Structures are given as structure tokens and as C-alpha cells.
C-alpha positions in Angstrom: 22.4 29.2 -21.4 20.7 32.5 -21.5 21.7 35.8 -23.0 20.3 39.3 -22.5 21.0 42.7 -24.1 22.2 45.2 -21.5 21.5 48.8 -22.3 24.5 50.9 -23.5 25.9 52.9 -25.1 26.7 50.6 -26.8 24.3 47.8 -25.9 26.2 44.7 -24.7 25.1 41.1 -25.0 25.6 39.4 -21.6 25.3 35.6 -21.3 25.4 33.1 -18.5 24.9 29.4 -17.8 21.9 28.9 -15.5 20.3 26.0 -13.7 16.9 26.6 -12.0 15.3 24.5 -9.2 11.6 24.4 -8.7 9.5 22.7 -6.1 7.0 20.0 -7.3 3.7 21.6 -8.3 5.1 25.2 -8.3 5.8 27.2 -11.4 8.2 29.7 -9.8 11.8 28.7 -9.2 12.9 28.3 -5.6 16.6 28.6 -6.3 19.0 29.3 -9.2 22.7 28.9 -9.8 24.4 30.8 -12.6 27.9 31.2 -14.1 28.7 34.4 -15.9 30.6 37.6 -15.7 29.6 41.3 -15.7 32.1 42.3 -18.5 34.5 40.4 -20.8 37.5 41.5 -18.8 36.2 40.2 -15.4 36.6 36.6 -14.2 33.7 34.2 -14.3 31.7 33.9 -11.1 29.3 31.4 -9.7 26.2 33.2 -8.3 23.6 31.4 -6.2 20.1 32.9 -5.7 17.9 31.6 -2.9 14.6 32.7 -1.5 14.5 35.5 1.1 13.4 33.2 4.0 16.9 32.0 4.8 19.3 32.0 7.7 21.8 34.5 6.4 24.8 33.8 8.8 25.1 30.2 7.5 25.8 31.3 3.9 25.4 28.7 1.2 27.5 25.6 0.8 28.3 24.4 -2.8 29.1 20.6 -2.8 30.3 19.4 -6.2 31.9 16.2 -5.1 31.1 14.2 -1.9 34.9 13.5 -1.5 35.9 17.1 -1.0 34.9 19.9 1.4 33.1 22.1 -1.1 32.8 25.9 -1.1 30.9 28.0 1.4 29.9 31.5 0.1 28.5 34.3 2.2 25.4 36.1 1.2 26.2 39.5 -0.4 22.7 41.0 -0.7 19.0 40.3 -0.4 16.4 42.0 -2.5 12.7 41.3 -2.8 13.3 38.5 -5.3 15.9 36.6 -3.2 19.3 36.5 -1.6 22.5 36.2 -3.5 25.9 34.6 -2.7 28.8 34.3 -5.1 32.4 33.0 -5.6 35.0 33.0 -8.3 35.1 30.2 -10.8 38.8 29.3 -10.6 40.6 27.3 -13.3 41.0 24.4 -10.8 37.3 24.4 -10.0 36.4 24.7 -13.7 38.5 21.6 -14.5 36.8 19.6 -11.7 33.3 20.6 -12.8 34.0 19.7 -16.4 35.0 16.1 -15.3 32.0 15.4 -13.0 29.5 12.7 -13.8 27.8 12.7 -10.4 25.1 15.1 -9.1 26.1 17.8 -6.7 24.1 20.1 -4.5 24.1 23.4 -2.7 22.9 23.6 0.9 21.6 26.5 3.0 19.6 26.9 6.2 16.0 28.2 6.0 14.8 30.9 8.5 14.1 28.1 11.0 17.7 27.0 10.7 16.7 23.7 9.0 19.2 22.5 6.3 17.8 22.6 2.8 19.7 20.8 0.0 19.1 21.7 -3.7 20.4 19.2 -6.2 22.5 20.3 -9.2 23.3 18.4 -12.3 26.7 18.7 -14.1 25.5 16.9 -17.1 26.4 19.0 -20.2 28.5 21.4 -18.1 31.4 21.3 -20.5 29.3 21.9 -23.6 27.5 24.8 -21.9 30.7 26.4 -20.7 32.2 26.0 -24.2 29.2 27.8 -25.7 29.5 30.5 -23.0 33.1 31.2 -24.0 32.0 31.8 -27.6 29.7 34.6 -26.6 
């Protein structure tokens, strides 16, 4: 979990759950997935950040369980640090993620249209989400 103070008035503490993926031998992350919300009145969203050398029309596919279809999210914007896609964290999805014991992944196509899969761990998801709710 990470929290940052957003400038105000008044300043607001904004927290999110984050998991970062790095390539072997590289210090900088290649991808990141976060769960958070812009304000306390908005619903929680899952935001996936990927590098800029992606095939945008394919979107990103979030696979949390091999037995279900998963969720495909369209890219909303690209900036110099990466491209971003997001989707709502529904109550149904939250319930499923809390119960997971297997590893998931998110997949996208790079600029050459090769499929790239980034693993994601759900270990500790429930505890992190509970901590997020307290902020």
C-alpha cells in the first residue's frame, strides 16, 4: 500500500494498493497495477500502467482466474511514463479477488503485436484491501 498527500486546500491523503512488475536486471518497473479511488465518494478502480511501446487497440486483459473470461480494459491515455487502462472494482470482483490463492496475470500486446503476460499475485490481497478501507 502507498499513500501520498495531494495538495489542497485542504490537503488530502490518497492511498492505493499497488503491485509493480520489473524485468530481471532492471531497476525501473515495466508495469504496475493499482487499486484506489480519486475521492472518498468515488468507487474503487483498478488501474493498469504499461510501457508506451504497446499495441493500443488490443487493450489489456486482466485474468484473475483461469476458469473465467477475465476483464479487457481499453487504454484511456498514454503519457511519457506509460499507457493507462482502468475498470471498476465491483463488489462481485472484489469478493472473487479476496478468495484467490492462485496467481493471475494481465496480458497486452507490444508494438510488434506479440502477447506479453505480466504475473500478478493475490497473496495478501484481503489484508491490503482492509488496510486501504481504513485510510
